[in-house]
ZAZAPA-208507 format. One record per residue (C-alpha): residue number from 0; x, z, y; residue in one letter. Coordinates in pm, whole numbers, plus 50000, padded with zeros to 5 digits. Each point is the difference from the previous one (the first is absolute). Layout:
<balums>
BALUM, num, xx, zz, yy, residuo
BALUM, NUM, X, Z, Y, A
...
</balums>
This chain:
<balums>
BALUM, num, xx, zz, yy, residuo
BALUM, 0, 42504, 95903, 70022, X
BALUM, 1, 50287, 49749, 50001, X
BALUM, 2, 49939, 49643, 50113, X
BALUM, 3, 50191, 49691, 50110, X
BALUM, 4, 49941, 49947, 50373, X
BALUM, 5, 50050, 49710, 50237, X
BALUM, 6, 50210, 50127, 50292, X
BALUM, 7, 50058, 49675, 50185, X
BALUM, 8, 50118, 49646, 49935, X
BALUM, 9, 50224, 50009, 49690, X
BALUM, 10, 49993, 50382, 50002, X
BALUM, 11, 49857, 50193, 49705, X
BALUM, 12, 50025, 50363, 49898, X
BALUM, 13, 49849, 50239, 49747, X
BALUM, 14, 49829, 50285, 50182, X
BALUM, 15, 49724, 50256, 49970, X
BALUM, 16, 49640, 49910, 50085, X
BALUM, 17, 49671, 50188, 49955, X
BALUM, 18, 49837, 49988, 49657, X
BALUM, 19, 49700, 49765, 49988, X
BALUM, 20, 49650, 50146, 49991, X
BALUM, 21, 49662, 49868, 49892, X
BALUM, 22, 49819, 49859, 50303, X
BALUM, 23, 49701, 49829, 49844, X
BALUM, 24, 49798, 50077, 49686, X
BALUM, 25, 50123, 49683, 49825, X
BALUM, 26, 50371, 50085, 50041, X
BALUM, 27, 50248, 50114, 49738, X
BALUM, 28, 50348, 50143, 50043, X
BALUM, 29, 50262, 49840, 49775, X
BALUM, 30, 50335, 50149, 49907, X
BALUM, 31, 50227, 49696, 50021, X
BALUM, 32, 50211, 49945, 49689, X
BALUM, 33, 50130, 49649, 50078, X
BALUM, 34, 50007, 49801, 50324, X
BALUM, 35, 50186, 49677, 50063, X
BALUM, 36, 50147, 49795, 50282, X
BALUM, 37, 49834, 49674, 50100, X
BALUM, 38, 50136, 49704, 50191, X
BALUM, 39, 49725, 50036, 50258, X
BALUM, 40, 50135, 50350, 50081, X
BALUM, 41, 50314, 49834, 50131, X
BALUM, 42, 49794, 49840, 50278, X
BALUM, 43, 49899, 50349, 50114, X
BALUM, 44, 50351, 50140, 49975, X
BALUM, 45, 50147, 49707, 50193, X
BALUM, 46, 49750, 50033, 50283, X
BALUM, 47, 49829, 49665, 49941, X
BALUM, 48, 49661, 50172, 49983, X
BALUM, 49, 49997, 50206, 50321, X
BALUM, 50, 49730, 50253, 49921, X
BALUM, 51, 50205, 50277, 49840, X
BALUM, 52, 50041, 50347, 50149, X
BALUM, 53, 50292, 50235, 49950, X
BALUM, 54, 49936, 50221, 49699, X
BALUM, 55, 49763, 49762, 49818, X
BALUM, 56, 50020, 50027, 49621, X
BALUM, 57, 50075, 49670, 49825, X
BALUM, 58, 49894, 49866, 49659, X
BALUM, 59, 49692, 49834, 49854, X
BALUM, 60, 50071, 49929, 49632, X
BALUM, 61, 49969, 50308, 49778, X
BALUM, 62, 49850, 50195, 49715, X
BALUM, 63, 49964, 50368, 49926, X
BALUM, 64, 49788, 50289, 49878, X
BALUM, 65, 49670, 50109, 50154, X
BALUM, 66, 50032, 50361, 50115, X
BALUM, 67, 49688, 50043, 50217, X
BALUM, 68, 49667, 49816, 50017, X
BALUM, 69, 49727, 49982, 50262, X
BALUM, 70, 49642, 50098, 49910, X
BALUM, 71, 49874, 49639, 49986, X
BALUM, 72, 50272, 49868, 49768, X
BALUM, 73, 49856, 49892, 49665, X
BALUM, 74, 50268, 49793, 49827, X
BALUM, 75, 50297, 50238, 50014, X
BALUM, 76, 50088, 50352, 49900, X
BALUM, 77, 50294, 50227, 50067, X
BALUM, 78, 50281, 49897, 49767, X
BALUM, 79, 49915, 49629, 49984, X
BALUM, 80, 50296, 49759, 50021, X
BALUM, 81, 49896, 49734, 50249, X
BALUM, 82, 50136, 49691, 50166, X
BALUM, 83, 49864, 49934, 50348, X
BALUM, 84, 49937, 49672, 50178, X
BALUM, 85, 50217, 49970, 50310, X
BALUM, 86, 49700, 49881, 50203, X
BALUM, 87, 49725, 50248, 50086, X
BALUM, 88, 49647, 49871, 49947, X
BALUM, 89, 49661, 50167, 50014, X
BALUM, 90, 49836, 49805, 49718, X
BALUM, 91, 49666, 49975, 50185, X
BALUM, 92, 50037, 49756, 50290, X
BALUM, 93, 49923, 49626, 49987, X
BALUM, 94, 50365, 49907, 49942, X
BALUM, 95, 50041, 50247, 49714, X
BALUM, 96, 49681, 49859, 49846, X
BALUM, 97, 50172, 49659, 50006, X
BALUM, 98, 50309, 50155, 49833, X
BALUM, 99, 50202, 49933, 50317, X
BALUM, 100, 50122, 50357, 50001, X
BALUM, 101, 50290, 49966, 50243, X
BALUM, 102, 49748, 49876, 50259, X
BALUM, 103, 49790, 50318, 49976, X
BALUM, 104, 49814, 50089, 50319, X
BALUM, 105, 50051, 50374, 49952, X
BALUM, 106, 50351, 50042, 49857, X
BALUM, 107, 50182, 49967, 50333, X
BALUM, 108, 49919, 50291, 50231, X
BALUM, 109, 50197, 49845, 50287, X
BALUM, 110, 49875, 49639, 50017, X
BALUM, 111, 50052, 49925, 50370, X
BALUM, 112, 50361, 49880, 49960, X
BALUM, 113, 49930, 49743, 49730, X
BALUM, 114, 49672, 49895, 50161, X
BALUM, 115, 50204, 49914, 50309, X
BALUM, 116, 50273, 49823, 49802, X
BALUM, 117, 49792, 49815, 49743, X
BALUM, 118, 49642, 50001, 50123, X
BALUM, 119, 49883, 50238, 49727, X
BALUM, 120, 50149, 50298, 49821, X
BALUM, 121, 50093, 50007, 49630, X
BALUM, 122, 49977, 50319, 49796, X
BALUM, 123, 50241, 50289, 50018, X
BALUM, 124, 50328, 50036, 49814, X
BALUM, 125, 50209, 50301, 49906, X
BALUM, 126, 50315, 50048, 50206, X
BALUM, 127, 49976, 49669, 50181, X
BALUM, 128, 49994, 50071, 50372, X
BALUM, 129, 49722, 50102, 50234, X
BALUM, 130, 49876, 49641, 50007, X
BALUM, 131, 49885, 50054, 49642, X
BALUM, 132, 49844, 50341, 50055, X
BALUM, 133, 50296, 50233, 50046, X
BALUM, 134, 49961, 50143, 49649, X
BALUM, 135, 50279, 50218, 49865, X
BALUM, 136, 50205, 49817, 49740, X
BALUM, 137, 50095, 50068, 49640, X
BALUM, 138, 50371, 50075, 50038, X
BALUM, 139, 49909, 50367, 49991, X
BALUM, 140, 49926, 50279, 49755, X
BALUM, 141, 49623, 49976, 50053, X
BALUM, 142, 49756, 49752, 50153, X
BALUM, 143, 49633, 49995, 50097, X
BALUM, 144, 49806, 49713, 49844, X
BALUM, 145, 49671, 49908, 50178, X
BALUM, 146, 49716, 49832, 49806, X
BALUM, 147, 50170, 50112, 49679, X
BALUM, 148, 49723, 49876, 49770, X
BALUM, 149, 50064, 49649, 50138, X
BALUM, 150, 50378, 49985, 50037, X
BALUM, 151, 50149, 50228, 49731, X
BALUM, 152, 50015, 49899, 49633, X
BALUM, 153, 50081, 50205, 49694, X
BALUM, 154, 50311, 49874, 49822, X
BALUM, 155, 49952, 49934, 49626, X
BALUM, 156, 50203, 50210, 49759, X
BALUM, 157, 50306, 49815, 49879, X
BALUM, 158, 50058, 49817, 50330, X
BALUM, 159, 50319, 50134, 50156, X
BALUM, 160, 50018, 50123, 50358, X
BALUM, 161, 50244, 49722, 50092, X
BALUM, 162, 49762, 49738, 49863, X
BALUM, 163, 49678, 50138, 50148, X
BALUM, 164, 50168, 50064, 50337, X
BALUM, 165, 50017, 49629, 50079, X
BALUM, 166, 49627, 49953, 49944, X
BALUM, 167, 49954, 50188, 50328, X
BALUM, 168, 50110, 49699, 50204, X
BALUM, 169, 50260, 49754, 49872, X
BALUM, 170, 49827, 49889, 49681, X
BALUM, 171, 49657, 49991, 50165, X
BALUM, 172, 50135, 49804, 50296, X
BALUM, 173, 50173, 49748, 49776, X
BALUM, 174, 49695, 49954, 49779, X
BALUM, 175, 49782, 49946, 50306, X
BALUM, 176, 50227, 49717, 50116, X
BALUM, 177, 49966, 49817, 49671, X
BALUM, 178, 49628, 50071, 49968, X
BALUM, 179, 49889, 49915, 50353, X
BALUM, 180, 50257, 49720, 50016, X
BALUM, 181, 49795, 49835, 49726, X
BALUM, 182, 50255, 49986, 49718, X
BALUM, 183, 49844, 49842, 49692, X
BALUM, 184, 50121, 49880, 49660, X
BALUM, 185, 50240, 49706, 50024, X
BALUM, 186, 50108, 50063, 50359, X
BALUM, 187, 50352, 49991, 50135, X
BALUM, 188, 50048, 50312, 50213, X
BALUM, 189, 50287, 50077, 50239, X
BALUM, 190, 50065, 50352, 50128, X
BALUM, 191, 50227, 50069, 50297, X
BALUM, 192, 50172, 50337, 49956, X
BALUM, 193, 50120, 50177, 49684, X
BALUM, 194, 49937, 50356, 50114, X
BALUM, 195, 49741, 50214, 49829, X
BALUM, 196, 49700, 49821, 50154, X
BALUM, 197, 50138, 49653, 49930, X
BALUM, 198, 50080, 50093, 49641, X
BALUM, 199, 49651, 50139, 49950, X
BALUM, 200, 49843, 49688, 50152, X
BALUM, 201, 50202, 49789, 49759, X
BALUM, 202, 49898, 50215, 49705, X
BALUM, 203, 49636, 49968, 50102, X
BALUM, 204, 50034, 49623, 50016, X
BALUM, 205, 50152, 49996, 49650, X
BALUM, 206, 49714, 50211, 49862, X
BALUM, 207, 49741, 49784, 50177, X
BALUM, 208, 50126, 49699, 49807, X
BALUM, 209, 50224, 49812, 50243, X
BALUM, 210, 50206, 49731, 49828, X
BALUM, 211, 50313, 50069, 50206, X
BALUM, 212, 50080, 50293, 50230, X
BALUM, 213, 50307, 49974, 50222, X
BALUM, 214, 50138, 50287, 50212, X
BALUM, 215, 50227, 49932, 50299, X
BALUM, 216, 50255, 50252, 50132, X
BALUM, 217, 50370, 50034, 50080, X
BALUM, 218, 50085, 50323, 49813, X
BALUM, 219, 50127, 49936, 49649, X
BALUM, 220, 49908, 50343, 49864, X
BALUM, 221, 49636, 49949, 50097, X
BALUM, 222, 49993, 49649, 49860, X
BALUM, 223, 50137, 50137, 49672, X
BALUM, 224, 49716, 50253, 49993, X
BALUM, 225, 49750, 49716, 50044, X
BALUM, 226, 50142, 49816, 49702, X
BALUM, 227, 50035, 50308, 49779, X
BALUM, 228, 49684, 50197, 50081, X
BALUM, 229, 49749, 49759, 50158, X
BALUM, 230, 50041, 49686, 49792, X
BALUM, 231, 50031, 49764, 50297, X
BALUM, 232, 50251, 49742, 50119, X
BALUM, 233, 50225, 50056, 50303, X
BALUM, 234, 50161, 49820, 50293, X
BALUM, 235, 50282, 50140, 50214, X
BALUM, 236, 49929, 49853, 50342, X
BALUM, 237, 50361, 50039, 50112, X
BALUM, 238, 50120, 49755, 49736, X
BALUM, 239, 49706, 49760, 49957, X
BALUM, 240, 49776, 49784, 50216, X
BALUM, 241, 49676, 50189, 49941, X
BALUM, 242, 49753, 49727, 50098, X
BALUM, 243, 50177, 49738, 49791, X
BALUM, 244, 50032, 50227, 49699, X
BALUM, 245, 49634, 50099, 50016, X
BALUM, 246, 49894, 49635, 50005, X
BALUM, 247, 50226, 49930, 49708, X
BALUM, 248, 49833, 50279, 49800, X
BALUM, 249, 49645, 49899, 50093, X
BALUM, 250, 49977, 49631, 49919, X
BALUM, 251, 50098, 49896, 50351, X
BALUM, 252, 49697, 50157, 50169, X
BALUM, 253, 50108, 50351, 50089, X
BALUM, 254, 49854, 50330, 49876, X
BALUM, 255, 49623, 50040, 49970, X
BALUM, 256, 50019, 50357, 50131, X
BALUM, 257, 50269, 50145, 50229, X
BALUM, 258, 50016, 50378, 50042, X
BALUM, 259, 50204, 50142, 50287, X
BALUM, 260, 50120, 50355, 49919, X
BALUM, 261, 50273, 50042, 50261, X
BALUM, 262, 49846, 50097, 50333, X
BALUM, 263, 50105, 50031, 50360, X
BALUM, 264, 50377, 50047, 49951, X
BALUM, 265, 50069, 49694, 49784, X
BALUM, 266, 50351, 49864, 49950, X
BALUM, 267, 50113, 49640, 49956, X
BALUM, 268, 50316, 49791, 50010, X
BALUM, 269, 50054, 49775, 50297, X
BALUM, 270, 49920, 50016, 50371, X
BALUM, 271, 49630, 50085, 49965, X
BALUM, 272, 50089, 50358, 49900, X
BALUM, 273, 50204, 50057, 50314, X
BALUM, 274, 49729, 49841, 50214, X
BALUM, 275, 49726, 50224, 49857, X
BALUM, 276, 50212, 50315, 49997, X
BALUM, 277, 50097, 49966, 50367, X
BALUM, 278, 49641, 49931, 50106, X
BALUM, 279, 49879, 50299, 49799, X
BALUM, 280, 50261, 50237, 50141, X
BALUM, 281, 49921, 49882, 50354, X
BALUM, 282, 49629, 50056, 49920, X
BALUM, 283, 49923, 49636, 50075, X
BALUM, 284, 49830, 50002, 49662, X
BALUM, 285, 49912, 50300, 49784, X
BALUM, 286, 50076, 49853, 49657, X
BALUM, 287, 50242, 49765, 49822, X
BALUM, 288, 49774, 49752, 49815, X
BALUM, 289, 50275, 49812, 49815, X
BALUM, 290, 49854, 50040, 49649, X
BALUM, 291, 49647, 49914, 50114, X
BALUM, 292, 50122, 49677, 50160, X
BALUM, 293, 50185, 49904, 49685, X
BALUM, 294, 49700, 50079, 49777, X
BALUM, 295, 49769, 49782, 50212, X
BALUM, 296, 50243, 49709, 49997, X
BALUM, 297, 50069, 50031, 49625, X
BALUM, 298, 49639, 50036, 49882, X
BALUM, 299, 49837, 49690, 49855, X
BALUM, 300, 49728, 49821, 50195, X
BALUM, 301, 49671, 50180, 49954, X
BALUM, 302, 50178, 50309, 49866, X
BALUM, 303, 49974, 50368, 50082, X
BALUM, 304, 50233, 50233, 50191, X
BALUM, 305, 49951, 50376, 49987, X
BALUM, 306, 50185, 50228, 50243, X
BALUM, 307, 50078, 50339, 49845, X
BALUM, 308, 50289, 50097, 50227, X
BALUM, 309, 49911, 50232, 50289, X
BALUM, 310, 49975, 49842, 50346, X
BALUM, 311, 49920, 50185, 50320, X
BALUM, 312, 49921, 49750, 50273, X
BALUM, 313, 50125, 49664, 50120, X
BALUM, 314, 50241, 49739, 49868, X
BALUM, 315, 50165, 49688, 50137, X
BALUM, 316, 50013, 49651, 49848, X
BALUM, 317, 49707, 50058, 49766, X
BALUM, 318, 49943, 49665, 49817, X
BALUM, 319, 49633, 49957, 50083, X
BALUM, 320, 50028, 49623, 49976, X
BALUM, 321, 50124, 50020, 49640, X
BALUM, 322, 49725, 50246, 49912, X
BALUM, 323, 49723, 49779, 50139, X
BALUM, 324, 50125, 49658, 49898, X
BALUM, 325, 50091, 50107, 49645, X
BALUM, 326, 49659, 50159, 49950, X
BALUM, 327, 50140, 50340, 49908, X
BALUM, 328, 49809, 50321, 49945, X
BALUM, 329, 50189, 50291, 50157, X
BALUM, 330, 49891, 50359, 49940, X
BALUM, 331, 50148, 50343, 50050, X
BALUM, 332, 49897, 50363, 49966, X
BALUM, 333, 50113, 50355, 49976, X
BALUM, 334, 49961, 50136, 49651, X
BALUM, 335, 49650, 50053, 49856, X
BALUM, 336, 50135, 50266, 49766, X
BALUM, 337, 49669, 50144, 49883, X
BALUM, 338, 49911, 49653, 49872, X
BALUM, 339, 50305, 49966, 49775, X
BALUM, 340, 50145, 50341, 49908, X
BALUM, 341, 49764, 50082, 49707, X
BALUM, 342, 50073, 49662, 49840, X
BALUM, 343, 50373, 50040, 50059, X
BALUM, 344, 50008, 50346, 49842, X
BALUM, 345, 49832, 49851, 49695, X
BALUM, 346, 50254, 49717, 49983, X
BALUM, 347, 50281, 50252, 50049, X
BALUM, 348, 49868, 50202, 49706, X
BALUM, 349, 50005, 49681, 49789, X
BALUM, 350, 50354, 49912, 50110, X
BALUM, 351, 49896, 49680, 50177, X
BALUM, 352, 50123, 50126, 50338, X
BALUM, 353, 50322, 50203, 50007, X
BALUM, 354, 50169, 50130, 50312, X
BALUM, 355, 50259, 50260, 49897, X
BALUM, 356, 50280, 49751, 50068, X
BALUM, 357, 49906, 49996, 50369, X
BALUM, 358, 50088, 50371, 50036, X
BALUM, 359, 50373, 49935, 50015, X
BALUM, 360, 50080, 50324, 50185, X
BALUM, 361, 49815, 50328, 49940, X
BALUM, 362, 50102, 50294, 50218, X
BALUM, 363, 49877, 50326, 50153, X
BALUM, 364, 49796, 49984, 50321, X
BALUM, 365, 50291, 50170, 50181, X
BALUM, 366, 50197, 49678, 49950, X
BALUM, 367, 49728, 49774, 50139, X
BALUM, 368, 50191, 49892, 50316, X
BALUM, 369, 50286, 49880, 49780, X
BALUM, 370, 49750, 49839, 49765, X
BALUM, 371, 49861, 49795, 50286, X
BALUM, 372, 50348, 49899, 50112, X
BALUM, 373, 50074, 49876, 49648, X
BALUM, 374, 49667, 49821, 49985, X
BALUM, 375, 50039, 49834, 50340, X
BALUM, 376, 50361, 49892, 49944, X
BALUM, 377, 49943, 49904, 49632, X
BALUM, 378, 50287, 50232, 49904, X
BALUM, 379, 50078, 50051, 49632, X
BALUM, 380, 49744, 49732, 49910, X
BALUM, 381, 49717, 50224, 50126, X
BALUM, 382, 49657, 49843, 49948, X
BALUM, 383, 49791, 50311, 50067, X
BALUM, 384, 50099, 50362, 50064, X
BALUM, 385, 49760, 50254, 49848, X
BALUM, 386, 49985, 50352, 50138, X
BALUM, 387, 49911, 50309, 49798, X
BALUM, 388, 49879, 50282, 50232, X
</balums>
């Protein structure tokens, strides 16, 4: 079958790989009908997560049609249209029982790398390096889905492919940030990043009753999407003092909840960007924590900061003093998709969560390398490139 393969740093190609096969009785094989780029994929492509091997298939956000089922599968039949959580979870371990699905003890079949890096291993993820299990990704014609009764969800009739597709990761990730960040009615919420995840975090905050939701970015087309489709306010950080503006819009205190949805390749005006970029490229730090620093400094005393952006290892100039002395609660997580996807599909069916506007560029899988170039370089106002195998 055809698939998009990682061939080296900033090198992608569409090639031929073996068709997936059932390995365990709880597996299904899904014919991929939509699969989408994600900002965290850019960290893999750029070599910032050094656990890729030549020929690895990328992609972790997808939906499709079930074409083969293992003997133990109970919730799915051949022909079902399903959206699949990007994180692979068994549904039976202690962490899954706590609904901390991305921390599953059994989803990552290659835990030694992340145990060494982080002390313990999270669950597995489709198409996200051998540190996260080495699972083949979704930018392909077919994909094997382990623990299908736990991680695959039937899409309601009437919900379009482009809408349901983003429940796989972006919408679930964004909702998790607002939920676990503690957003409640009356809050002022600030979100760093107006990509798909940031927009979905903002939408979640709106639906959870926040009084004001403010999204920070530098790209005007994304900020327009926030205003038109999400119902939130915006700040362009290249033209406004973010900290001062946030205080102005929050009664002088700062936001109650700050959600960072940027990740390890953050941009910023001023010398801090050059400082962090040089240190990252020289491997003196693994990540650029610019947005996290700003969120911690901007958050009100006693507030909450949730880190949604992907980080791999170590950062410099982390404001631990501000965190401690301001009494902040700081949390982060990979996406507990199984916890949120059924609810999101229901809200999508009701029209409360819409995502079609995020799919700015839809193209055949053969054009995936160009799709990633457009996505990375923000060409033609690309927010997300969707591939149709």
